[in-house]
N, C-alpha and C positions, 0 to 999 in steps of 0.2 A: 515329645515333639511339639505338642500344642503350646506349652509355655515358651519354648524356644522360638517358635514361629511368631508368637505374639510379641516377644521381645524384639525380634528382628523388624517386625512391622512398626513398633514404636520408635526404634532407632531411625528407620527410614522416614517416618513422619517428622521427627525432630530435625533431621537433616534437610528435608524439603522446606521446612519453615525457616530454618537458618539461611538457606539459599535465597528464599523470597525476601528476607530482610536485607541480605547483602546486595540484591538487585537494586535496592533503593539508594545505595551509597552514591552512585553517579548523579542521581537526581538531587540528593541532598547537597552534594558538592556544588552543582549549578545554582541551587537556591541560595546557598550561603554566599557564593560569589555575587549573586544578584543583590542580596540584602546589603552586603558590604559596599557595593558600587553605589547603591542608592544613598547610603549614609555619606560616603565620601563625596559624591557629587552634590547632593542637596545641602548637607550640613556643613561641608568644608569648602567646596568649590563655588556653589551658587551664591554664597555670601559676597563673592566678588563679581558675579555675573548679573545680567539684567533679568527682569521678570519674563521677558520673551523667551529666553533660553530655558528658564524653569518650566514654562508652559509646554514648550516643545519637548523638553526632556520627559515630562510626565505623559505626554501623548505617546511617544515611542515606548516608554516603560509599560504603559497599560496594554498596548497592542502586543508587546512582547510577552507579557505575563498571560494574557488571555489566550493567545495562540499556543503557548507552551502548555498551559493548563488543559486545553482541549486536546492537544496531541497526547498527553499523558493519560487522561481519564476517559477518552472516547474508546469504548470497547471495540476491538476488531470484529468485523462481521465474519460469520461462519457460513458454510454452504447451507442452503435451505433443505427442507425435508425431502424435496424431490430427488436430491442427489444421494440420499441415504438408502442403503439396501433394506429391503423388507426383512422381516424376521425369518421368513421362509428361505429367502435367498442367502441370508447369513448361515442358516443351518446347512444349506446345500454346499456352500463354499467350505465349511468346516468338515463336512462329511465326505464329500467327493474328492478324489485325488485330482491333482492338477492335470487337466486334459480337456476333452470336448465338453464335459458336463460344466466345468467352470467357465469355459468360453461361452457356452449358451447362457449362463447366468449373467455374464457381463454384457452380452448382446442385448438381452432382454432389459437389463437395468439402464442401458445407455442409449437405446434406440430412439427415445423421444426427447432426449436432452440435447441442449445446444452446445455440444462439446466437439471441438474440431482439432484440438491439440492432442498429441500422442506422446508416448515414451520413445526413447531412442530405438527400441525394437519394433515400434509401430503398434504397441498395445494401448488399450484405453488406460488412462491414468487413474489408478486406484490407490486409496490410502488404506493400508491394512489396520492401522491403529484406530482411525476414526470410522472405518468400515463404510466408506462412501466413494462414489465416483467423483473424482476431482473436477470441478468446473475449470474452464479455461483460465489461466493465470493464477490459479489457486495453488498454494503450497502448504505443506505441513511444517509448522514451526516447532522445533525441538525444545525451545525454552517454554513456550506457552502450552505445548503439547496439544495443539489444535490445528485444524486446517484453516488458513486465513485467506479470505477472498482478495484477489489481486495483491498478494503479498509483495512488498518491496524489500523489506529487511526488518530484522528485530534490532531496535535501537536501544542500547543500554542507557543512553543519556535521557531517555524518556520512560525507560522501563516498560516498553510496550512494543507491540508489533506495528509497524507502519504499513498500512494496506489501504484498501478501498475506502473504509469509513473515515480515516483520519489523514490521508495523504495530503489533502489540501491544507489541513491544519499544520502539518509538518513543514510544508513549503512556506507557509506564512510565518511559522516559528523561525525558520532560517532567515527569511527576508527581514523580519522586524528585529531579530537579534543582531543581524548585520548592520541595519540602520542605527540601532541603539549604540553599538560599539563605535561606528563611524562618527556618530554625533558627539559622543563623549570624547573621542580622540581629537576631533576638530576643535571643540571648544576648550579642551584642556591643553592644547598644543602650546599656546602662548605662555601659559604658566609653567609648562614643562621646560621651555627654553629659559625662562627666568630662573628656574631652579638651578640650572647649570651655570648661569651667569651671575649667581648670587643676588638675584633681583627680588627674591622672596624673603620675607621675615623668617627668622629661625624659630618656627613653631611646629607643632605636631601636624598641622594641615599640609605642610610641604611634602611630607612623606606620603600622605594619602594621595596628593596630586601626582606625585611621581609614579607610584605603583598603579594608580588608576589609568594613567596614560599607557603604561607598559601592558597592562591586562587588556585594555580596549584594543590596542594595536595588534597584539598577539592573536586575540580571538577574531579580529576582523580578517586577518589573513586566512585563517582556517575556515571561517564561515564563508568567505567569498568563494573559495575553491569548491566547497561543498554545495553552496547554493547554485553556483554556475553549473556544476555537474548535474544537479537535479533539474535545472531549467533545460538543459540539453535533453535529459530523459523525457521531460514533458513534451518537448517539441517533436521527439521521435516516437512518442507513445510507448515507452518502454519502462519496465521496472528495473531496479538494480539487478535482480536475479536474471531478468531477460537480457540485460546488457552483457552479463558474463556467460550466459548460456541461452542462445537463441531458441525461441519456441519451435517445436517440431509439429508440422501439420501432416495431413495425409500425403501431400505431394513432396514432403521433405522439410528441411530446416528453412525457415524464413525469418530473418532478423527484423524485417519490417512488416511482418504479417498483420499487426494491429494498427499500423500507422495509417491515418486518414488524411494527412496533410496538417501543416502546423496549426492553422486556425481551428480546425475541428478537434485536433489533439488537445489543444488548450481548453476548449469548451468542455471536453469530456471530463476534465479535472475540476475546472472552476465554474462550469455551468454557462447558461446562455445570458443571464442578466449580469451585466458588467458592474452594476452598482453594488453587488455582493462579492465581487472578486477579492477585495482586500479586507473583508470582514471574516472573522473566525466563525462562520456559520456554514453548515453543510449544504453545498449546492452542486455536487458532482452528479453527472448524468448516469443513468442506468441503475441496475440493482446489484452489480458486482458479480453476478452469476453468469452473465452472457455479455459478450462484447462484439461489436461489428468488426469485421475483418476486411482486408482488401482482396480476399480470395474471390475468384470468378467462378471456378469449377465447383459443381455441387459435390458434396461429400456423399459417396454412394451408400455409406452406412447410416446416414441420417434420413429417416423416412420423410417423404413430402406428400403423403397421402392426406385426404380430407380427415381421416380418423386422427392422424397426428395433430393436424391443425385444430380439430375440435378439442382434443385432450389438453392441448396447451392453452386454448382459450378459456378453459374452465379454471385455470390457475389465476386467482385474483391478484396475487402478489408478484408473480414473475411471468411476464409475457415473453416467451421464448420463440425466437424465429426457428423455422423448421429446417433451415440449412444456412450455409454461409451467405452473407449478404453482399450483393453487388452495391456499387456506389449509389445507384438510383433507388435502392431499397432500404438503406440504413437510415433510421431516424436521426442519427448523428450527422449524416451527410446531407440530408434534405429535410424540408419542413413537413413533408407528407410521409405517411407510413404505408408501405405496400409490401406485404410479405409473400405475395403470389407472383408467380412467374409463368410465362407461356408454357403450356404443357408440352408442346412439341420440343422446346429446348430442353426441358427436363428429361424427356424420353431419350433425346440424343445424348444427353450427358450420361444417363444410366447405361445406354447401349455401349458406350465407349469404355466402361469401367466394370470391373468384376468386384465381387464381395469376398475379399480374402478373409480367412479365419482370424478371429481375434485371439490374442493370448493375454492373460491377466498378468500384470507385473506390478509388484509392490514398489511404490516410489514415494520417498518421504522428503 
């Protein structure tokens, strides 16, 4: 049995390595197209163009390459240790049958965390593979086999998950690749027309010029639609996953639950300093684990006691609000931070709501 198990494990390891290599094929395809386009434009076309076109081309080319590189090699961020279950809680979940004991484990694990989204059945979102309570907007990627903060999608063209850590880079990659293709198509158009009117000399360069225009025009159409779609997502403060399945809160489904208005939604991705918006440097707001919402009512399952505020204040890396934020409380909505609310309002909110039992549901 042992040799058979070892052989099966070896085959599985080899298969996974082969899969990882295959995942790089789309990236290599893009890189090969990019290298050919550079040769065709600089070595073949720019001999006929001015120095200004050559400088402008290299500007678009460098920004395209830098943003693409950052999108590929920026590691996706995973939930911090506060969202992982303790060793004792893991043992309880494995030992106890699904019931009140597991509900109590999940209540204890999630009571001090800034989580306001739920599963379709109203349960706390829990990842059985990573054994952690999922932060809001976090999802488990089956390709990376990890939970990714603010996961948008897994993109085969960058062989990486697009999420909180590299979403800005992904948007810049789409923008600069679109500008790159439009610039090539615009400057190559006159020579493309000459090709069909027999105005070009019969050399090898004419075929590079023809295919370069076709490739630039074709990619421009697809990139324009994709970039436009993601601009719409940024304006609505949605991810691709949230656009297909709206997030579920305690009060129910709310497709605009994280939307703070166009300007604030834009700053959440690109940051406050506009001079860095178009540079491939990380400037997104927040930590990826908690997000302000447009919710007004307090979540009855999130404690708002001084003990909770003290416990969150001890966390140096993640400053979690104790409850859903009103417009006047969110650091993304105003310049001042205020996590406290009138105690009378809090008591009224508590009085109007009950604490229904939680159930654990594995959601990947």
